[in-house]
N, C-alpha and C positions, 0 to 999 in steps of 0.2 A: 503495499499498499503506500502511493504517495503520501508524507506527511503535509508535504506543503499547500495541499488542500485547504488544511486548516486557518492557512493565513489567507491564501487565497479567494476563497470561499466569501469572507469577512471584505475584504479589498474591493471584489466585486461588486460586492453589497453597496458599500461606501461610493463606488463610482454612481453606480446604479441612483441612490441617493440622489446624488449633487446634478442627474439629469432629470429627474422627474420634479412636480410642487411638489407643495407640502401636505396634501391630503392624502398622495400617492408615496409619499416619504415612509409610510408608515408600515402600506400594503409591503412595499420590499424591503424594508426591516424586519417584518415577520414571517417574507417569504425564505429572506437569506437566512434567516435564525432556524427555521426549522430545516435548512439545506444541513447548516453546521449541526446541529440536534443527528439528524439522522446519519452525519458523517461519522460525530463521535460512538453513535451506539453500533455502526458497521466497523468502525477501528478496536472497539472493544472486542467485539465478538471476532475480527481477524485476529487481535493477537491470541485471544485463547485456545483459536485455532493452532497457532502458532506453537505456543506452549504445550497445547495438547499433541503436538507433533514430535516434540520432544527438541522442538531449540530451548536449548538454555542459555543463550546468547545474554547478559545482564539487562542491554537494551535492544529493542528491536526497532524494524522499518530506519534504518538508519541513514542518512543524504549526507554528504558534506561538500561544500563548495567552495572557492577561496572568496573572499571579501577582500579584504587589505592584504595580500599576500608577504608585503614588507614586516609588518606587527605580525604575521601568523594568527590573524585573525580572519577563522572560516565562518561560514553559515551551516553551523553542523545542527541537524536535529535528530532525533530518536524518542522514543518512549518506554518505560517500563509500568509497571503497576499503580504505583503513585501518582504518577502522572498523568496515566489513561484516568485516575479516579477526579483528580482535576479538571481535567477538560472534559468530563461529562459534567459536573459541575458547573461549570462554567456553561456549558451549551446550556442547561436546563434552565439555569438563572437570566441566562441573554433573551429566550423567549416568552420568560415570565414577565421581564421589565419591558420589552417591547409591548404586549398586550395589556400590561397596568397602564400602561402610558398613551393608548389609544387614541383617547379625545385631547391630547394635547394639541391645543391650538396655538398657540403663542411661538412663534418661530419653531414650528414643528421638523421642520426637513433639517437645522440645524443641530436640535436634541436629538433627533437620531442618529443623525452621522456619528455626534461624540459619541453616544451610545456605543453605537458598531465599533468606533474606533477603540473605545476603552476595553470591548470584549477583545478585537484583534490582538491589541500589546499583552493580553492575559494570556490566549493562545500562542503567542509565540514565544512567551515565559517559560511555559511550561513543555515544549519540546525541545527548547536551545537546549543541547549540549557544549557550546561553547560561552564561558561566562560574560566577554565581551556582548556577544550576541545577546547573551539572555538580559545583560544591565540595560541594554540598547529597550528590548521590547518591555523591561521594567519601568523605564521611564514614561516609555509610550501608553503605559496602562495608569501611569499617575498625573499626567498635564491635564487629561477632560474631565478629571474630577473638578479642579478651580472651577470651568466655566458651568458646568453644570451645577454647580451651589450657587456661583453666583449670580448668574443670569436667569434661573428657574427655580432657586432656592426661595425660602421663607427666613423670618425671624430675621435677627444679624448673620444675614448669610455673608455680606462682604467679610466681615470679620471672620465669620468659619472656615469661609474658603482661603483666607490667607491665611490660619494658623493651620489648616490643615497641609497645604502646599510648604508652609516654611519646615514643619515639623517635618514632614515628608521628605524635602529635598535636604534638610539635616540629616534623616537618615543615611539619605541615598549618598552623599556625600561622601559617609562611613563607607559604605557597601565599595565604593567608587575607590577609595583609597587601598582599603584591604584585597579589591580584584589587581590591582598594580603591585601592588605588595606584593602577590601570588605569582601574577607575570617574572618580576623580578628574580624573587627567588629560585623559581621552576628553571633559570637558564641552564640551559644544558650546553656547551658548545657556543655559548654566547648568546641563543636565540630561546627565546620564554614561550610560554606557550597559554591559552585560553581554553584548551580543549577539558573539559572537564573527567573525561576515561582517562586520560593521560595522569592528569596534574593527580588522580587518586591514586596512582601510582608510584608517585615521587617517594613518598614519607618525608613530609616538611620535618627542620629538626624540632624538638619540643621548644627552644627559644624563639622559634619563627611562629609555631603554630600560637604559642600562649601570649605572643605579641596581635598576630592579625585575628585570632579568633573572637576577642569582645568587638573588636570594630565593625565586622561582618555578620556576627550574631546581632548586636544592638543595633546596626543600622537597619537590617532587615527586622528584625524583632518592632523597634520603631509603629511599621507599619502592621503588624501583629499584635498593637494593644499590648506593648510588655510595660510593665509598672517601673518607674514611674513617666512613661513617654502616651502613655495611655489618652491622655487630656483633648486629644483632637479629636477623638473619634466622637463622642458624645455630642460636642458642638458639631461636626461636621453629619452627622448622621441625622440631627436633629434640624439642622437647615435644610437638607440637600433634598429635591424633589422626590418622590415616591421610587421611582425607579432606579435613579441614582443611589439611594439611600440602600437598595436593595443589590448594586452592585458593589457598593463600597462597604458592607458589612458581607456579602455573602460570597464576594469573588475578591477586592484587595486585598482585606487583611488575610486571605489564601496565600497571596505572593509572599505575604513576610513569614507565614510559618511555613512554607515550602521552600523558600529561600534558607531558612535557619535550620531544616532538616535535610534538604537536599546538595546544598551545599556547603554550607558550615559546617556543621559536624562528621559529612561524608570528608570533604579535604585534613579537617584537624582532629582526629581522633582522640589524641591524647590532652587535647586543651578542651574539647567537650568533658571529657571526663573529671579535670580538675576545676572547672570552673561549673558544673551541674550543680553543687548543692546551691551556690548562689542564685542562679536561674530556678530552682528550684524555689527557695524562701521567695525570690519575685512574682514567683507565678501563683504562689499560697496567698502571697497579698494582694493583687490583683486577682485573682477566686474572689475573697471576702469582700474585699474592698468593695468590688462593683456589684455583685451582692447585697451589699446594705446599704451601698446609696440606691440602690435600684428600689430597694424598700418607700423611700422618701420621697421618689418621685410621684409627681401628680399629672404630669405628661405623659401620656402610654407611648409616644414615638420616644422622649426621653426616658422611658423605662425602660425601651428594648436598645436604645443605644449604651446605655450603662450594664445592662445584661450582658450583653458582646461582647464588654469588656473582660466581663465573668467567666464566658464561656470559651474566649477564648486563652485564658490562663490555662482550661484542662489541655488545649492544644501545647502549650509549652511546659508545664507538667508531666506530659504523657512522655516529649524528647526527652525531658532533662534526667526521665529516671532511668532511661538509656536500657529498657530490655525489650524483647522482641515484641514480646503481647502491650506494652505500653507504648512503642512507638506505632504500632497499629492501631491501637487509640486513636494517639493523636492526629492519624489521620484520617480516621472514621469522624472523630471529630470535626475536622475541618469541613469535611464534606455533608454530616448532620447539620453542624453548625449554618452552615453556610444557604441549603436549602430551607433551613429553619426558619432562619433571622431575614431572608428574602421572604417569604410567606408571611413572617410579622409585620414586616416592613410595609408589604404590600395592602394585607386588611388593614390595619392601621391607616393607610392613605386613602383607602376606599372609604373608611370611616369618617376620615378628615374634610371628605370631597361632601359629603353629605351633610355632615353636621356643621362643620368649618369651626371645631372646636377640638384641641387634644386629650383636655381635661377628662378625666376619667367621672370623679366629680360631679361632671355638668352632663352627661350621659343617664342613664340609666335605662332599663327594659328597653334595648333596641334589639333582643333578640327575635321579642314581639312582632318587631317592626321589618326587621333585613334578618330572616332566619339561615340563607346561606351564609353573609358576609360572617355572623354571630356563632356560628358553627365553625367557620372556619378560623376563625377568631382564636375558638375553645381549642381545637386541634393545634394551632401553634404553639398556646399556652399549654399545651400537657404534653408537647415535645421539649419544650423549653424546662420544663422540670424534671424532664426524665421520667415519664409513662412508661411502661415494660407495651411494646408492641408498636413503637415509634422510635425514630433513629436514632434521638437523644439519647434512650436508655441504652441502647447496645452500646455506642460510640462511648457515654462516660463510665458506663461498668468496664468496658474494657481497659480504660484510662487506671480507673480505679484498680482492676487484678492486678495489672502488669505493674504496677506502683507497691502494690501490695507485696509483691514476690521479693523485691529488695530486703533482706531481712536484717535491718539493723534499725535501729530506737527511731533515727532522723528521718529516714525514709515513710518507716509507716505510721510516724505521726503526723508529718505533712500530710500523707495520703488523708488520714483521718480528720485534718484541721480541713483541706480540701471538700472532704464528702459532707462537712457541716454547711456549705453553702446549700446544699440540695434542700435543707428544709427555710433555708430563707427564699431560696427559690419558689416553692411553693406558696410562700406565704404571699410574695408580691405578684405572682401570678395568679392565683387563688379572689386576691384581692381585686383585681383588674377586673377580673372575669365579672365578680359580683358586683358592681359597682358603676362598670357600664355597661352589662347585657342584661340583668336582673332585676327584680323589683321593677314599681311602677315608671312608665315615661316622667320624667322629670318637665321636657318641654314641651308645648302642645305641639311646636311644629315641628317635631318630629316624627308625629304618627304617620304623616302623610310620607314619609322619605320612602325612597326607590332602593327594590334592592338590588343585587348585583347583575352588569350587565354580562351580556353573553361573552366578553373579551373577558371579563374577571374573574367569572367564573371557570374558564378556559384555564386562567393564568394558573390559577389558585389549584386545579385538579391535578394538572400538570406537577408543580408542588408536591403537595399530598399523594400524591401517586409515589412519587420519586421517595419523599416520607417514610412511608407504609413498605414502601419497596426495600430499603434500607431495614428497616425496625423489625418488618416478621420474615424478612427474608436476607439474612448479612451475611452470609455464608462465600455467595459467589463476589461479594466485595472485599470481605474480611482474608478471604485466600488470596484475590487476587494482588491484594499489600502485602500481604503476608511474604508471600515468595520474595517478592522481589526485596524485601526487608532484611532477610535472609543472605541474601547475596549482597546486599547493598550496602550494610550496616554493621559487616563479620567483624570490622574493625572496632567498635563500638559498642555492641550490645555485650551485658556480663554474664 
């Protein structure tokens, strides 16, 4: 299979959007996103077929083409089980984001262009095996966020957009410095390399690893809401338009987690072991802090924003535990949280569009008026609190089981502390459901509110189906991730 189609289809979609008017742009974006989702599903089956046929290569469907030969920069792409999971996530969220934005009227052509451009960067990032190429796509997936929030956002949108970009660019600077350091120290015969497969076999000295790992991990970690560099996330999520919030939490934050896991920990295994206690401490703080602050939120969109900080802490916790099961759980959590939070932001956007408020205590009784939207809100909430049968339970339990496998007081105490957040999560989720959906209708104007439209229903069904598929039949994706984990992290796993 030619992986370049994962970039070519979004590029053709972008060209199509530029050639049509605003109303037709949404159709072009939708068709392009469906083709991309179909290609991602085909890629999954092609990958599983290759593995079933006995192909044991660490990366499949590789392509290498010179880009800047004088600096040994190549267009080198390929996929493993982890990257395929991320590609599937991006494809599902892209379709959902386009559908919930169907009625976008203000500069709709530009809006859908930026939305697809952001997804293009994400696809390129997940398939890149050249550090420089990967960094290029990483930045491509960051730039559109500023415009999406500052133009189509709400509230303090200019402040939120600027804060997001400044913090993410700060993180990008650290990543770039570490990449250049890797290139410099990898020089053999005077020629360095950005090739991830070659870099993984070099074996950097302990001193170099201890120097470069913190910059790379923190740089990517900023995008993954690593405490205390998480403060851009609540402002960015709450001010962004619905689709942008879905992308920001569902995809963009996963770029950071993927970079921490797939790049920093693989290239610097000794440093990963040395710094893992500090990462565990920061992850536990982020998990509890995010959950406790969420309890105080009256704004249900801000509630989900802080909840994302807490849930992304599980990703970092699973990575830092350095066991196979915990790392598999970390990837599952990235996928689960990506779909769940996209659904949550989508349904919050539907409610806000009709009620013109995001304050839960100003709602009440909405389930009677909007049964479909109310049901979707409940499903998203139950997934967030980890109810069995949904993806959140599978992902978080895998992280906890993998974390508890490390038999010492520090790691098991950290695991227990992290599980305490589940109780807090149940409190704010059940309260949000109760005050916004149950009881009498507080505002008479809400009695005539319409329920979900066809596009909103379709977006919700696609996202819910993904949540249930992972939650009720998790082995297909956990096995996909586990086989890659065994080979990719052999030098890291305890």
